[in-house]
Structure formats: structure tokens, C-alpha cells
N, CA, C and O atoms as a Tinker XYZ file with bonds, in Angstrom:
   512  protein
     1  N      0.870000   -1.103000   -0.029000    73     2
     2  CA     0.243000    0.102000    0.013000    64     1     3
     3  C      0.930000    1.335000   -0.035000    63     2     4     5
     4  O      1.985000    1.501000    0.576000    81     3
     5  N      0.384000    2.228000   -0.739000    73     3     6
     6  CA     1.238000    3.387000   -0.874000    64     5     7
     7  C      1.191000    4.490000    0.367000    63     6     8     9
     8  O      0.187000    4.490000    1.078000    81     7
     9  N      2.085000    5.271000    0.591000    73     7    10
    10  CA     1.865000    6.370000    1.748000    64     9    11
    11  C      1.050000    7.282000    1.260000    63    10    12    13
    12  O      1.045000    7.493000    0.047000    81    11
    13  N      0.264000    7.942000    2.076000    73    11    14
    14  CA    -0.541000    9.068000    1.465000    64    13    15
    15  C      0.500000   10.228000    1.592000    63    14    16    17
    16  O      1.549000   10.161000    2.231000    81    15
    17  N      0.043000   11.300000    0.883000    73    15    18
    18  CA     0.945000   12.716000    0.701000    64    17    19
    19  C      1.402000   13.170000    2.089000    63    18    20    21
    20  O      2.589000   13.477000    2.197000    81    19
    21  N      0.654000   13.248000    3.104000    73    19    22
    22  CA     0.803000   13.831000    4.549000    64    21    23
    23  C      1.854000   12.753000    5.334000    63    22    24    25
    24  O      2.759000   13.228000    6.019000    81    23
    25  N      1.722000   11.529000    5.227000    73    23    26
    26  CA     2.709000   10.848000    5.673000    64    25    27
    27  C      4.124000   10.702000    5.097000    63    26    28    29
    28  O      5.099000   10.576000    5.838000    81    27
    29  N      4.206000   10.719000    3.878000    73    27    30
    30  CA     5.423000   10.861000    3.018000    64    29    31
    31  C      6.239000   12.361000    3.441000    63    30    32    33
    32  O      7.457000   12.459000    3.592000    81    31
    33  N      5.224000   13.494000    3.588000    73    31    34
    34  CA     5.810000   14.842000    3.825000    64    33    35
    35  C      6.388000   14.700000    5.370000    63    34    36    37
    36  O      7.420000   15.266000    5.730000    81    35
    37  N      5.605000   13.890000    6.207000    73    35    38
    38  CA     6.078000   14.182000    7.572000    64    37    39
    39  C      7.530000   13.477000    7.786000    63    38    40    41
    40  O      8.346000   13.930000    8.588000    81    39
    41  N      7.754000   12.407000    7.047000    73    39    42
    42  CA     8.836000   11.455000    7.195000    64    41    43
    43  C      9.980000   12.316000    6.551000    63    42    44    45
    44  O     11.034000   12.437000    7.175000    81    43
    45  N      9.804000   12.976000    5.215000    73    43    46
    46  CA    10.825000   13.674000    4.693000    64    45    47
    47  C     11.143000   14.994000    5.327000    63    46    48    49
    48  O     12.302000   15.408000    5.292000    81    47
    49  N     10.194000   15.676000    5.901000    73    47    50
    50  CA    10.282000   17.031000    6.621000    64    49    51
    51  C     11.208000   16.591000    8.054000    63    50    52    53
    52  O     11.997000   17.444000    8.459000    81    51
    53  N     11.134000   15.579000    8.637000    73    51    54
    54  CA    11.727000   15.322000    9.788000    64    53    55
    55  C     13.346000   14.619000    9.651000    63    54    56    57
    56  O     14.098000   14.416000   10.604000    81    55
    57  N     13.615000   14.341000    8.302000    73    55    58
    58  CA    14.734000   13.527000    7.929000    64    57    59
    59  C     15.617000   14.560000    7.250000    63    58    60    61
    60  O     15.133000   15.246000    6.349000    81    59
    61  N     16.995000   14.729000    7.658000    73    59    62
    62  CA    18.060000   15.604000    7.029000    64    61    63
    63  C     18.247000   15.015000    5.643000    63    62    64    65
    64  O     18.595000   13.844000    5.494000    81    63
    65  N     18.001000   15.876000    4.588000    73    63    66
    66  CA    18.172000   15.612000    3.228000    64    65    67
    67  C     19.296000   14.640000    3.023000    63    66    68    69
    68  O     19.126000   13.569000    2.439000    81    67
    69  N     20.665000   15.104000    3.606000    73    67    70
    70  CA    21.723000   14.404000    3.196000    64    69    71
    71  C     21.772000   12.936000    3.923000    63    70    72    73
    72  O     22.672000   12.159000    3.604000    81    71
    73  N     20.778000   12.558000    4.920000    73    71    74
    74  CA    20.727000   11.300000    5.435000    64    73    75
    75  C     19.617000   10.116000    4.607000    63    74    76    77
    76  O     19.506000    8.911000    4.833000    81    75
    77  N     18.928000   10.922000    3.654000    73    75    78
    78  CA    18.022000   10.000000    3.023000    64    77    79
    79  C     18.802000    8.964000    2.123000    63    78    80    81
    80  O     19.911000    9.258000    1.677000    81    79
    81  N     18.284000    7.905000    1.896000    73    79    82
    82  CA    18.788000    6.770000    1.006000    64    81    83
    83  C     17.890000    6.626000   -0.313000    63    82    84    85
    84  O     16.788000    6.081000   -0.270000    81    83
    85  N     18.400000    7.117000   -1.406000    73    83    86
    86  CA    17.625000    6.822000   -2.517000    64    85    87
    87  C     17.759000    5.390000   -3.211000    63    86    88    89
    88  O     18.785000    4.710000   -3.242000    81    87
    89  N     16.546000    5.074000   -3.748000    73    87    90
    90  CA    16.465000    3.707000   -4.431000    64    89    91
    91  C     15.911000    4.028000   -5.855000    63    90    92    93
    92  O     14.906000    4.727000   -5.982000    81    91
    93  N     16.533000    3.544000   -6.848000    73    91    94
    94  CA    15.918000    3.545000   -8.135000    64    93    95
    95  C     14.664000    2.691000   -8.256000    63    94    96    97
    96  O     14.415000    1.589000   -7.767000    81    95
    97  N     13.862000    3.574000   -9.116000    73    95    98
    98  CA    12.308000    3.161000   -9.224000    64    97    99
    99  C     12.312000    2.513000  -10.889000    63    98   100   101
   100  O     11.380000    1.777000  -11.215000    81    99
   101  N     13.231000    2.787000  -11.722000    73    99   102
   102  CA    13.272000    2.811000  -13.114000    64   101   103
   103  C     14.698000    1.911000  -13.436000    63   102   104   105
   104  O     15.659000    1.788000  -12.677000    81   103
   105  N     14.557000    1.423000  -14.566000    73   103   106
   106  CA    15.506000    0.681000  -15.295000    64   105   107
   107  C     16.653000    1.710000  -16.025000    63   106   108   109
   108  O     16.372000    2.907000  -16.098000    81   107
   109  N     17.661000    1.327000  -16.443000    73   107   110
   110  CA    18.509000    2.016000  -17.126000    64   109   111
   111  C     19.620000    1.293000  -18.197000    63   110   112   113
   112  O     19.859000    0.091000  -18.089000    81   111
   113  N     20.213000    2.046000  -19.139000    73   111   114
   114  CA    21.026000    1.442000  -20.083000    64   113   115
   115  C     22.444000    2.213000  -20.029000    63   114   116   117
   116  O     22.514000    3.423000  -19.809000    81   115
   117  N     23.262000    1.610000  -20.191000    73   115   118
   118  CA    24.739000    2.519000  -20.373000    64   117   119
   119  C     24.988000    2.529000  -21.787000    63   118   120   121
   120  O     24.975000    1.552000  -22.536000    81   119
   121  N     25.245000    3.879000  -22.116000    73   119   122
   122  CA    25.625000    4.195000  -23.528000    64   121   123
   123  C     27.083000    3.734000  -23.814000    63   122   124   125
   124  O     27.760000    3.220000  -22.925000    81   123
   125  N     27.506000    3.913000  -24.958000    73   123   126
   126  CA    28.954000    3.670000  -25.282000    64   125   127
   127  C     29.813000    4.728000  -24.586000    63   126   128   129
   128  O     30.846000    4.381000  -24.013000    81   127
   129  N     29.442000    5.937000  -24.615000    73   127   130
   130  CA    30.222000    6.912000  -24.087000    64   129   131
   131  C     30.237000    6.951000  -22.432000    63   130   132   133
   132  O     30.931000    7.796000  -21.866000    81   131
   133  N     29.620000    6.215000  -21.845000    73   131   134
   134  CA    29.651000    5.972000  -20.234000    64   133   135
   135  C     28.224000    6.671000  -19.729000    63   134   136   137
   136  O     27.766000    6.444000  -18.609000    81   135
   137  N     27.628000    7.483000  -20.622000    73   135   138
   138  CA    26.384000    8.066000  -20.091000    64   137   139
   139  C     25.271000    7.151000  -19.722000    63   138   140   141
   140  O     25.152000    6.047000  -20.253000    81   139
   141  N     24.465000    7.597000  -18.826000    73   139   142
   142  CA    23.277000    6.708000  -18.702000    64   141   143
   143  C     21.938000    7.247000  -19.465000    63   142   144   145
   144  O     21.678000    8.440000  -19.620000    81   143
   145  N     21.136000    6.159000  -19.912000    73   143   146
   146  CA    19.761000    6.432000  -20.366000    64   145   147
   147  C     18.666000    5.792000  -19.472000    63   146   148   149
   148  O     18.557000    4.566000  -19.462000    81   147
   149  N     17.860000    6.562000  -18.730000    73   147   150
   150  CA    17.001000    6.092000  -17.652000    64   149   151
   151  C     15.767000    5.635000  -18.682000    63   150   152   153
   152  O     15.440000    6.334000  -19.641000    81   151
   153  N     15.173000    4.454000  -18.374000    73   151   154
   154  CA    14.191000    3.892000  -19.337000    64   153   155
   155  C     12.799000    3.913000  -18.365000    63   154   156   157
   156  O     12.654000    3.186000  -17.382000    81   155
   157  N     11.852000    4.859000  -18.829000    73   155   158
   158  CA    10.734000    5.070000  -18.014000    64   157   159
   159  C      9.569000    4.425000  -18.949000    63   158   160   161
   160  O      9.316000    4.922000  -20.047000    81   159
   161  N      8.814000    3.187000  -18.403000    73   159   162
   162  CA     7.727000    2.610000  -19.203000    64   161   163
   163  C      6.587000    3.541000  -19.497000    63   162   164   165
   164  O      6.177000    4.346000  -18.661000    81   163
   165  N      6.065000    3.411000  -20.743000    73   163   166
   166  CA     4.984000    4.249000  -21.233000    64   165   167
   167  C      3.721000    3.822000  -20.482000    63   166   168   169
   168  O      2.998000    4.654000  -19.934000    81   167
   169  N      3.481000    2.573000  -20.468000    73   167   170
   170  CA     2.575000    2.042000  -19.804000    64   169   171
   171  C      2.889000    1.107000  -18.651000    63   170   172   173
   172  O      3.955000    0.496000  -18.587000    81   171
   173  N      1.894000    1.011000  -17.711000    73   171   174
   174  CA     2.095000   -0.051000  -16.764000    64   173   175
   175  C      1.980000   -1.272000  -16.996000    63   174   176   177
   176  O      2.781000   -2.104000  -16.571000    81   175
   177  N      0.961000   -1.546000  -17.705000    73   175   178
   178  CA     0.304000   -2.880000  -18.156000    64   177   179
   179  C      1.032000   -3.316000  -19.593000    63   178   180   181
   180  O      1.035000   -2.607000  -20.599000    81   179
   181  N      1.575000   -4.474000  -19.491000    73   179   182
   182  CA     2.524000   -5.065000  -20.585000    64   181   183
   183  C      1.516000   -5.251000  -21.816000    63   182   184   185
   184  O      1.876000   -4.837000  -22.918000    81   183
   185  N      0.389000   -5.802000  -21.679000    73   183   186
   186  CA    -0.495000   -6.006000  -22.629000    64   185   187
   187  C     -0.918000   -4.920000  -23.278000    63   186   188   189
   188  O     -1.055000   -4.991000  -24.499000    81   187
   189  N     -1.168000   -3.865000  -22.672000    73   187   190
   190  CA    -1.689000   -2.653000  -23.134000    64   189   191
   191  C     -0.552000   -1.774000  -23.905000    63   190   192   193
   192  O     -0.785000   -1.058000  -24.878000    81   191
   193  N      0.639000   -1.947000  -23.332000    73   191   194
   194  CA     1.852000   -1.542000  -24.146000    64   193   195
   195  C      1.843000   -1.801000  -25.345000    63   194   196   197
   196  O      1.773000   -0.984000  -26.263000    81   195
   197  N      1.937000   -3.349000  -25.447000    73   195   198
   198  CA     2.284000   -4.110000  -26.822000    64   197   199
   199  C      1.086000   -3.619000  -27.954000    63   198   200   201
   200  O      1.310000   -3.276000  -29.115000    81   199
   201  N     -0.216000   -3.687000  -27.292000    73   199   202
   202  CA    -1.230000   -3.259000  -28.201000    64   201   203
   203  C     -1.049000   -1.868000  -28.590000    63   202   204   205
   204  O     -0.978000   -1.705000  -29.808000    81   203
   205  N     -0.961000   -0.881000  -27.910000    73   203   206
   206  CA    -0.952000    0.449000  -28.218000    64   205   207
   207  C      0.448000    0.911000  -29.020000    63   206   208   209
   208  O      0.367000    1.753000  -29.914000    81   207
   209  N      1.528000    0.412000  -28.713000    73   207   210
   210  CA     2.818000    0.672000  -29.304000    64   209   211
   211  C      3.268000   -0.268000  -30.496000    63   210   212   213
   212  O      3.967000    0.224000  -31.382000    81   211
   213  N      2.923000   -1.508000  -30.551000    73   211   214
   214  CA     3.232000   -2.166000  -31.725000    64   213   215
   215  C      4.731000   -2.543000  -31.571000    63   214   216   217
   216  O      5.091000   -3.074000  -30.520000    81   215
   217  N      5.518000   -2.326000  -32.446000    73   215   218
   218  CA     7.187000   -2.349000  -32.476000    64   217   219
   219  C      7.758000   -1.255000  -32.110000    63   218   220   221
   220  O      8.987000   -1.229000  -32.173000    81   219
   221  N      7.097000   -0.164000  -31.673000    73   219   222
   222  CA     8.100000    1.046000  -31.204000    64   221   223
   223  C      8.456000    0.746000  -29.743000    63   222   224   225
   224  O      7.940000   -0.198000  -29.144000    81   223
   225  N      9.320000    1.543000  -29.203000    73   223   226
   226  CA     9.846000    1.321000  -27.884000    64   225   227
   227  C      8.817000    1.467000  -26.744000    63   226   228   229
   228  O      7.995000    2.384000  -26.744000    81   227
   229  N      8.884000    0.592000  -25.833000    73   227   230
   230  CA     7.794000    0.651000  -24.787000    64   229   231
   231  C      8.287000    1.757000  -23.556000    63   230   232   233
   232  O      7.707000    1.945000  -22.486000    81   231
   233  N      9.415000    2.360000  -24.001000    73   231   234
   234  CA    10.078000    3.313000  -22.911000    64   233   235
   235  C     10.277000    4.537000  -23.410000    63   234   236   237
   236  O     10.565000    4.725000  -24.592000    81   235
   237  N     10.118000    5.593000  -22.425000    73   235   238
   238  CA    10.460000    6.963000  -22.505000    64   237   239
   239  C     12.237000    7.006000  -22.342000    63   238   240   241
   240  O     12.790000    6.594000  -21.322000    81   239
   241  N     12.774000    7.410000  -23.186000    73   239   242
   242  CA    14.223000    7.569000  -22.706000    64   241   243
   243  C     14.810000    8.890000  -22.311000    63   242   244   245
   244  O     14.811000    9.815000  -23.123000    81   243
   245  N     15.364000    9.043000  -20.979000    73   243   246
   246  CA    16.098000   10.160000  -20.459000    64   245   247
   247  C     17.221000    9.934000  -20.374000    63   246   248   249
   248  O     17.701000    8.987000  -19.751000    81   247
   249  N     18.010000   11.023000  -21.174000    73   247   250
   250  CA    19.375000   10.971000  -21.184000    64   249   251
   251  C     20.047000   11.886000  -20.139000    63   250   252   253
   252  O     19.824000   13.093000  -20.049000    81   251
   253  N     20.951000   11.135000  -19.306000    73   251   254
   254  CA    21.882000   12.161000  -18.365000    64   253   255
   255  C     23.099000   12.576000  -18.814000    63   254   256   257
   256  O     23.603000   11.936000  -19.737000    81   255
   257  N     23.769000   13.656000  -18.287000    73   255   258
   258  CA    24.901000   14.187000  -18.621000    64   257   259
   259  C     25.936000   13.322000  -17.704000    63   258   260   261
   260  O     25.565000   12.362000  -17.029000    81   259
   261  N     27.289000   13.788000  -17.768000    73   259   262
   262  CA    28.233000   12.871000  -17.111000    64   261   263
   263  C     27.845000   13.004000  -15.348000    63   262   264   265
   264  O     27.748000   11.955000  -14.713000    81   263
   265  N     27.675000   14.110000  -14.764000    73   263   266
   266  CA    27.194000   14.237000  -13.467000    64   265   267
   267  C     26.010000   13.390000  -13.212000    63   266   268   269
   268  O     26.050000   12.577000  -12.288000    81   267
   269  N     24.875000   13.522000  -14.014000    73   267   270
   270  CA    23.729000   12.945000  -13.895000    64   269   271
   271  C     23.990000   11.423000  -13.667000    63   270   272   273
   272  O     23.641000   10.820000  -12.652000    81   271
   273  N     24.631000   10.886000  -14.706000    73   271   274
   274  CA    24.935000    9.443000  -15.150000    64   273   275
   275  C     25.754000    8.917000  -13.785000    63   274   276   277
   276  O     25.425000    7.846000  -13.273000    81   275
   277  N     26.682000    9.610000  -13.303000    73   275   278
   278  CA    27.518000    9.202000  -11.898000    64   277   279
   279  C     26.727000    9.098000  -10.787000    63   278   280   281
   280  O     26.854000    8.210000   -9.944000    81   279
   281  N     25.688000   10.218000  -10.749000    73   279   282
   282  CA    24.800000   10.204000   -9.584000    64   281   283
   283  C     23.765000    8.981000   -9.521000    63   282   284   285
   284  O     23.456000    8.382000   -8.490000    81   283
   285  N     23.337000    8.748000  -10.670000    73   283   286
   286  CA    22.277000    7.465000  -10.957000    64   285   287
   287  C     23.174000    6.213000  -10.549000    63   286   288   289
   288  O     22.860000    5.479000   -9.612000    81   287
   289  N     24.330000    6.024000  -11.336000    73   287   290
   290  CA    24.944000    4.906000  -10.807000    64   289   291
   291  C     25.483000    4.653000   -9.409000    63   290   292   293
   292  O     25.879000    3.548000   -9.037000    81   291
   293  N     25.469000    5.873000   -8.577000    73   291   294
   294  CA    25.725000    5.726000   -7.235000    64   293   295
   295  C     24.589000    5.247000   -6.386000    63   294   296   297
   296  O     24.729000    4.680000   -5.302000    81   295
   297  N     23.535000    5.502000   -6.927000    73   295   298
   298  CA    22.136000    5.097000   -6.194000    64   297   299
   299  C     22.115000    3.611000   -6.325000    63   298   300   301
   300  O     22.093000    2.996000   -7.391000    81   299
   301  N     22.124000    3.068000   -5.051000    73   299   302
   302  CA    22.147000    1.720000   -4.886000    64   301   303
   303  C     21.282000    1.151000   -3.851000    63   302   304   305
   304  O     21.160000   -0.052000   -3.623000    81   303
   305  N     20.619000    2.226000   -3.168000    73   303   306
   306  CA    19.774000    1.609000   -2.074000    64   305   307
   307  C     20.197000    1.498000   -0.711000    63   306   308   309
   308  O     19.488000    1.342000    0.283000    81   307
   309  N     21.878000    1.632000   -0.814000    73   307   310
   310  CA    22.452000    1.486000    0.579000    64   309   311
   311  C     22.969000    2.968000    0.855000    63   310   312   313
   312  O     22.798000    3.506000    1.949000    81   311
   313  N     23.577000    3.557000   -0.151000    73   311   314
   314  CA    24.428000    4.894000    0.212000    64   313   315
   315  C     23.474000    5.897000    0.368000    63   314   316   317
   316  O     22.567000    5.956000   -0.463000    81   315
   317  N     23.523000    6.847000    1.458000    73   315   318
   318  CA    22.872000    8.145000    1.580000    64   317   319
   319  C     23.298000    8.983000    0.567000    63   318   320   321
   320  O     24.044000    8.675000   -0.363000    81   319
   321  N     22.724000   10.198000    0.818000    73   319   322
   322  CA    23.140000   11.356000   -0.195000    64   321   323
   323  C     24.409000   11.877000    0.066000    63   322   324   325
   324  O     25.181000   12.131000   -0.858000    81   323
   325  N     24.769000   12.104000    1.522000    73   323   326
   326  CA    25.942000   12.368000    1.868000    64   325   327
   327  C     27.098000   11.559000    1.322000    63   326   328   329
   328  O     28.125000   12.138000    0.968000    81   327
   329  N     26.993000   10.437000    1.251000    73   327   330
   330  CA    28.177000    9.587000    0.808000    64   329   331
   331  C     28.295000    9.457000   -0.587000    63   330   332   333
   332  O     29.378000    9.207000   -1.118000    81   331
   333  N     26.995000    9.648000   -1.368000    73   331   334
   334  CA    27.099000    9.871000   -2.827000    64   333   335
   335  C     27.787000   11.170000   -3.236000    63   334   336   337
   336  O     28.543000   11.257000   -4.204000    81   335
   337  N     27.434000   12.260000   -2.348000    73   335   338
   338  CA    28.108000   13.652000   -2.751000    64   337   339
   339  C     29.709000   13.536000   -2.615000    63   338   340   341
   340  O     30.541000   13.967000   -3.413000    81   339
   341  N     29.950000   12.807000   -1.333000    73   339   342
   342  CA    31.452000   12.681000   -1.081000    64   341   343
   343  C     32.120000   11.881000   -2.139000    63   342   344   345
   344  O     33.276000   12.184000   -2.435000    81   343
   345  N     31.517000   10.869000   -2.761000    73   343   346
   346  CA    32.108000   10.079000   -3.774000    64   345   347
   347  C     32.195000   11.091000   -5.099000    63   346   348   349
   348  O     33.253000   11.061000   -5.727000    81   347
   349  N     31.329000   11.824000   -5.475000    73   347   350
   350  CA    31.302000   12.536000   -6.563000    64   349   351
   351  C     32.289000   13.663000   -6.381000    63   350   352   353
   352  O     32.986000   13.926000   -7.361000    81   351
   353  N     32.444000   14.319000   -5.360000    73   351   354
   354  CA    33.439000   15.366000   -4.970000    64   353   355
   355  C     34.718000   14.906000   -5.385000    63   354   356   357
   356  O     35.493000   15.567000   -6.076000    81   355
   357  N     34.990000   13.390000   -4.809000    73   355   358
   358  CA    36.500000   13.020000   -4.988000    64   357   359
   359  C     36.645000   12.367000   -6.488000    63   358   360   361
   360  O     37.750000   12.042000   -6.923000    81   359
   361  N     35.539000   12.219000   -7.175000    73   359   362
   362  CA    35.753000   11.793000   -8.663000    64   361   363
   363  C     35.908000   13.113000   -9.411000    63   362   364   365
   364  O     36.830000   13.218000  -10.219000    81   363
   365  N     35.064000   14.135000   -9.197000    73   363   366
   366  CA    35.224000   15.318000  -10.103000    64   365   367
   367  C     36.046000   16.322000   -9.712000    63   366   368   369
   368  O     36.389000   17.187000  -10.518000    81   367
   369  N     36.477000   16.326000   -8.373000    73   367   370
   370  CA    37.429000   17.362000   -7.863000    64   369   371
   371  C     36.750000   18.700000   -7.785000    63   370   372   373
   372  O     35.559000   18.948000   -7.595000    81   371
   373  N     37.790000   19.524000   -7.978000    73   371   374
   374  CA    37.476000   21.050000   -7.945000    64   373   375
   375  C     36.527000   21.458000   -9.130000    63   374   376   377
   376  O     35.935000   22.536000   -9.083000    81   375
   377  N     36.396000   20.685000  -10.086000    73   375   378
   378  CA    35.259000   21.108000  -11.073000    64   377   379
   379  C     33.860000   21.131000  -10.647000    63   378   380   381
   380  O     33.028000   21.894000  -11.138000    81   379
   381  N     33.563000   20.098000   -9.526000    73   379   382
   382  CA    32.172000   20.065000   -9.036000    64   381   383
   383  C     32.185000   21.065000   -7.811000    63   382   384   385
   384  O     32.656000   20.770000   -6.712000    81   383
   385  N     31.616000   22.276000   -8.126000    73   383   386
   386  CA    31.358000   23.215000   -7.381000    64   385   387
   387  C     29.864000   23.134000   -6.808000    63   386   388   389
   388  O     28.926000   22.885000   -7.566000    81   387
   389  N     29.685000   23.353000   -5.453000    73   387   390
   390  CA    28.334000   23.330000   -4.556000    64   389   391
   391  C     27.887000   21.968000   -4.834000    63   390   392   393
   392  O     26.806000   21.826000   -5.406000    81   391
   393  N     28.572000   20.959000   -4.508000    73   391   394
   394  CA    28.132000   19.626000   -4.790000    64   393   395
   395  C     26.806000   19.189000   -4.063000    63   394   396   397
   396  O     25.909000   18.533000   -4.591000    81   395
   397  N     26.821000   19.641000   -2.808000    73   395   398
   398  CA    25.683000   19.148000   -2.077000    64   397   399
   399  C     24.444000   19.536000   -2.521000    63   398   400   401
   400  O     23.486000   18.776000   -2.662000    81   399
   401  N     24.461000   21.138000   -2.822000    73   399   402
   402  CA    23.325000   21.999000   -3.309000    64   401   403
   403  C     22.924000   21.376000   -4.649000    63   402   404   405
   404  O     21.728000   21.197000   -4.876000    81   403
   405  N     23.734000   21.080000   -5.432000    73   403   406
   406  CA    23.338000   20.619000   -6.719000    64   405   407
   407  C     22.682000   19.046000   -6.738000    63   406   408   409
   408  O     21.703000   18.722000   -7.409000    81   407
   409  N     23.346000   18.276000   -5.971000    73   407   410
   410  CA    22.793000   16.947000   -5.826000    64   409   411
   411  C     21.534000   16.937000   -5.040000    63   410   412   413
   412  O     20.718000   16.089000   -5.400000    81   411
   413  N     21.156000   17.806000   -3.905000    73   411   414
   414  CA    19.977000   17.794000   -3.338000    64   413   415
   415  C     18.980000   18.023000   -4.325000    63   414   416   417
   416  O     17.940000   17.366000   -4.375000    81   415
   417  N     19.325000   19.105000   -5.257000    73   415   418
   418  CA    18.232000   19.579000   -6.140000    64   417   419
   419  C     18.070000   18.443000   -7.248000    63   418   420   421
   420  O     16.950000   18.267000   -7.727000    81   419
   421  N     18.913000   17.835000   -7.581000    73   419   422
   422  CA    18.852000   16.662000   -8.654000    64   421   423
   423  C     18.194000   15.606000   -7.995000    63   422   424   425
   424  O     17.400000   14.988000   -8.703000    81   423
   425  N     18.313000   15.229000   -6.816000    73   423   426
   426  CA    17.749000   14.232000   -5.979000    64   425   427
   427  C     16.211000   14.274000   -5.762000    63   426   428   429
   428  O     15.432000   13.323000   -5.693000    81   427
   429  N     15.941000   15.721000   -5.662000    73   427   430
   430  CA    14.433000   16.143000   -5.531000    64   429   431
   431  C     13.961000   16.183000   -6.689000    63   430   432   433
   432  O     12.745000   15.991000   -6.694000    81   431
   433  N     14.426000   16.359000   -7.712000    73   431   434
   434  CA    13.847000   16.380000   -9.192000    64   433   435
   435  C     13.642000   14.935000   -9.509000    63   434   436   437
   436  O     12.558000   14.569000   -9.961000    81   435
   437  N     14.585000   14.118000   -9.307000    73   435   438
   438  CA    14.321000   12.849000   -9.443000    64   437   439
   439  C     13.412000   12.010000   -8.749000    63   438   440   441
   440  O     12.990000   10.949000   -9.209000    81   439
   441  N     13.032000   12.598000   -7.366000    73   439   442
   442  CA    11.749000   12.037000   -6.643000    64   441   443
   443  C     10.650000   12.459000   -7.179000    63   442   444   445
   444  O      9.701000   11.706000   -7.394000    81   443
   445  N     10.650000   13.996000   -7.518000    73   443   446
   446  CA     9.348000   14.351000   -8.046000    64   445   447
   447  C      8.867000   13.830000   -9.347000    63   446   448   449
   448  O      7.669000   13.927000   -9.614000    81   447
   449  N      9.625000   13.332000  -10.111000    73   447   450
   450  CA     9.389000   12.642000  -11.364000    64   449   451
   451  C      9.069000   11.168000  -11.077000    63   450   452   453
   452  O      8.485000   10.543000  -11.962000    81   451
   453  N      9.370000   10.590000  -10.007000    73   451   454
   454  CA     9.178000    9.099000   -9.557000    64   453   455
   455  C     10.145000    8.327000  -10.138000    63   454   456   457
   456  O      9.838000    7.180000  -10.465000    81   455
   457  N     11.308000    8.749000  -10.339000    73   455   458
   458  CA    12.274000    7.904000  -11.034000    64   457   459
   459  C     12.969000    7.345000   -9.855000    63   458   460   461
   460  O     13.526000    6.251000   -9.950000    81   459
   461  N     12.978000    8.067000   -8.667000    73   459   462
   462  CA    13.573000    7.354000   -7.449000    64   461   463
   463  C     12.558000    7.438000   -6.133000    63   462   464   465
   464  O     11.618000    8.232000   -6.097000    81   463
   465  N     12.844000    6.602000   -5.162000    73   463   466
   466  CA    11.992000    6.748000   -3.907000    64   465   467
   467  C     13.233000    6.781000   -2.830000    63   466   468   469
   468  O     14.418000    6.694000   -3.152000    81   467
   469  N     12.792000    6.907000   -1.635000    73   467   470
   470  CA    13.852000    6.790000   -0.500000    64   469   471
   471  C     13.469000    5.507000    0.503000    63   470   472   473
   472  O     12.324000    5.143000    0.769000    81   471
   473  N     14.666000    4.933000    0.975000    73   471   474
   474  CA    14.496000    3.876000    1.773000    64   473   475
   475  C     13.614000    4.184000    3.081000    63   474   476   477
   476  O     12.865000    3.346000    3.584000    81   475
   477  N     13.790000    5.473000    3.563000    73   475   478
   478  CA    12.977000    5.868000    4.836000    64   477   479
   479  C     11.537000    5.852000    4.606000    63   478   480   481
   480  O     10.765000    5.754000    5.559000    81   479
   481  N     11.019000    5.965000    3.092000    73   479   482
   482  CA     9.581000    5.913000    2.834000    64   481   483
   483  C      9.068000    4.395000    2.679000    63   482   484   485
   484  O      7.970000    4.028000    3.098000    81   483
   485  N      9.982000    3.563000    2.034000    73   483   486
   486  CA     9.691000    2.250000    1.774000    64   485   487
   487  C      9.752000    1.435000    3.069000    63   486   488   489
   488  O      9.086000    0.400000    3.093000    81   487
   489  N     10.458000    1.768000    4.136000    73   487   490
   490  CA    10.256000    1.241000    5.486000    64   489   491
   491  C      9.097000    1.572000    5.991000    63   490   492   493
   492  O      8.263000    0.742000    6.353000    81   491
   493  N      8.947000    2.860000    6.057000    73   491   494
   494  CA     7.607000    3.205000    6.890000    64   493   495
   495  C      6.358000    2.544000    6.112000    63   494   496   497
   496  O      5.436000    2.119000    6.809000    81   495
   497  N      6.272000    2.430000    4.710000    73   495   498
   498  CA     5.350000    1.697000    3.970000    64   497   499
   499  C      5.063000    0.425000    4.396000    63   498   500   501
   500  O      3.929000    0.006000    4.631000    81   499
   501  N      6.274000   -0.300000    4.513000    73   499   502
   502  CA     6.333000   -1.724000    4.992000    64   501   503
   503  C      5.719000   -1.854000    6.398000    63   502   504   505
   504  O      4.959000   -2.763000    6.733000    81   503
   505  N      6.102000   -0.922000    7.121000    73   503   506
   506  CA     5.460000   -1.107000    8.669000    64   505   507
   507  C      3.796000   -0.617000    8.749000    63   506   508   509
   508  O      3.081000   -0.760000    9.741000    81   507
   509  N      3.455000   -0.115000    7.671000    73   507   510
   510  CA     1.898000    0.083000    7.633000    64   509   511
   511  C      1.098000   -1.219000    7.412000    63   510   512
   512  O     -0.132000   -1.188000    7.364000    81   511
């Protein structure tokens, strides 16, 4: 069962953003240049998807840049956002300015688009 809006909001408000543990909700594929393309299903029901789309791709393709690809690959359901930020700082070095702010904004956007969820929300949902 899905948590309602107010329950999700309460959990997210009382948790520090850097302590949240993101979990991927969508598949992905790696391109030849190392960048990631996230695959969003166009339909939830496979039969409807085959009927409506025929031979066309059943996925919407979202292409990430270098930083977005690295963040996506770091999301494993174990590391919190603080750890992911530190890993990216060490990987990109001085070129990665304002890492925490950028990653928090990116994670928020991924959550809003329902590409990810957070371990804390999943744990609360299981307790329900």
C-alpha cells in the first residue's frame, strides 16, 4: 500500500536531506560513452503497451549528462546522499562546485518525477 501525501511529507520533513537513502524505481542502460539513459515505461500494463505501441519502444528515454550519470550509478539503495556527494566530490574534484546543493536539487527532481524513492519511505510503507 502506498503512503499518503501527508505521511510522506512528515517523514521527509523530519529527516535531514543528506541522510536520505535513494532507491531507483526505473531501469537504465549504459551508452557507449559511459552516459546513462533511464528507461521509463510508457504504460504499466504490458499487454496494453504491446497493443498500443506495436513495434515501437515501450520506454521513454531520459538521457543524463556525466554528473547525472554518475549520480544515477551511485544510487544503490545503501548509500545515503551524503556518501554519494562525497564520492562525486572525490571523482570530479575541483570542477564540481556546490556539490551538496546540486545533488540535493537533482535528487529532489528525480523524486518528483518518481524515478527514485527513499529507503525511509519504503520502510514506513512496509510497517503500515
